[in-house]
C-alpha positions in Angstrom: 6.7 17.6 -51.1 5.0 21.0 -50.4 1.9 19.5 -49.3 3.6 17.2 -46.8 5.3 19.9 -45.1 2.8 19.6 -42.0 3.2 15.7 -41.9 6.7 16.0 -41.7 6.7 18.5 -39.0 4.2 16.1 -37.1 6.4 12.9 -37.6 9.4 14.9 -36.7 7.7 16.1 -33.2 6.4 12.8 -32.5 9.9 11.2 -33.1 11.3 13.7 -30.6 8.5 13.0 -28.0 9.4 9.3 -28.4 12.9 10.0 -28.0 12.6 11.9 -24.7 9.9 9.0 -23.6 12.7 6.4 -24.0 15.4 8.7 -22.2 13.0 9.2 -19.2 12.3 5.2 -19.3 16.2 4.8 -19.0 16.3 7.1 -16.0 13.6 5.5 -14.4 15.1 2.0 -14.7 18.2 3.2 -13.4 16.9 5.1 -10.3 14.7 2.1 -9.7 17.4 -0.5 -9.7 19.3 1.2 -7.6 16.9 1.8 -4.8 13.8 -0.1 -4.9 12.1 2.3 -2.7 12.6 5.2 -5.1 9.6 7.3 -6.3 9.7 10.4 -8.6 6.1 11.6 -7.1 7.3 10.7 -3.3 5.2 8.6 -1.0 3.7 11.6 1.0 3.2 9.3 4.1 6.1 7.9 6.3 5.5 4.4 7.3 5.0 3.8 10.9 8.2 1.9 12.1 7.0 1.3 15.8 3.7 1.3 17.1 1.5 0.2 20.4 -2.1 -1.4 19.9 -4.3 -1.1 22.7 -5.7 -4.5 23.7 -8.3 -5.2 26.3 -6.7 -6.1 29.9 -5.9 -9.6 30.3 -6.1 -10.2 26.6 -3.9 -13.3 25.0 -3.2 -12.9 21.2 -4.2 -16.2 19.3 -3.1 -15.1 15.9 -2.5 -12.3 13.7 -3.2 -11.7 9.8 -3.3 -8.9 7.3 -5.6 -8.5 4.3 -6.3 -5.3 2.2 -4.1 -3.0 4.3 -5.6 -3.9 7.6 -4.3 -5.9 10.7 -6.3 -8.5 12.2 -5.6 -9.6 15.6 -7.4 -12.7 17.0 -7.3 -12.8 20.9 -8.8 -14.3 23.8 -10.1 -12.4 26.9 -11.6 -14.2 30.1 -12.5 -17.4 27.5 -13.9 -15.3 24.9 -12.5 -15.1 21.4 -12.6 -12.0 19.3 -10.9 -10.6 16.2 -9.9 -6.9 16.4 -8.9 -5.2 12.9 -6.7 -2.0 13.1 -5.4 0.1 10.6 -2.0 -0.2 10.7 -1.1 3.4 9.4 -2.9 5.2 12.2 -3.1 2.4 14.8 -7.1 3.0 14.9 -9.4 0.0 15.9 -11.5 -0.3 12.7 -13.7 -3.1 13.8 -14.5 -5.5 16.7 -15.5 -9.0 16.0 -16.9 -11.0 18.8 -16.8 -14.8 18.3 -19.0 -17.1 20.0 -18.9 -21.0 20.0 -22.0 -22.9 18.6 -25.1 -23.3 20.9 -24.1 -20.2 23.0 -26.1 -17.1 23.2 
C-alpha cells in the first residue's frame, strides 16, 4: 500500500472536487429555478425597455421582423419601399435597403 499513497491522495482530491462540483450544480439549479433571469456572472448590459426609432417623415410601417439580434422594419415612404435594420440595444440604424419593383430604375 506504500507505493499507492500518491494515488490514494489523487483519487481523494478528485472525489472532493466532484462533491464541490455537485454542490455548485445543485445551488445553480435552485437559483435558476427560483429566478429564470438569474446569472452568476451578471449580464453587464441593462436591456432597453423603451426606445424611439427615427423613421423618415411620412413613413408607414408595413411590417417588422427580428433576426440575429437585429430589428428589421419594412416601411413605405412616398410609394417607395425600404427595409431599415436597427440594432435594438443602441437604436442605431445599421443598414438601409431600398426595394424597387421589377422594371423600374
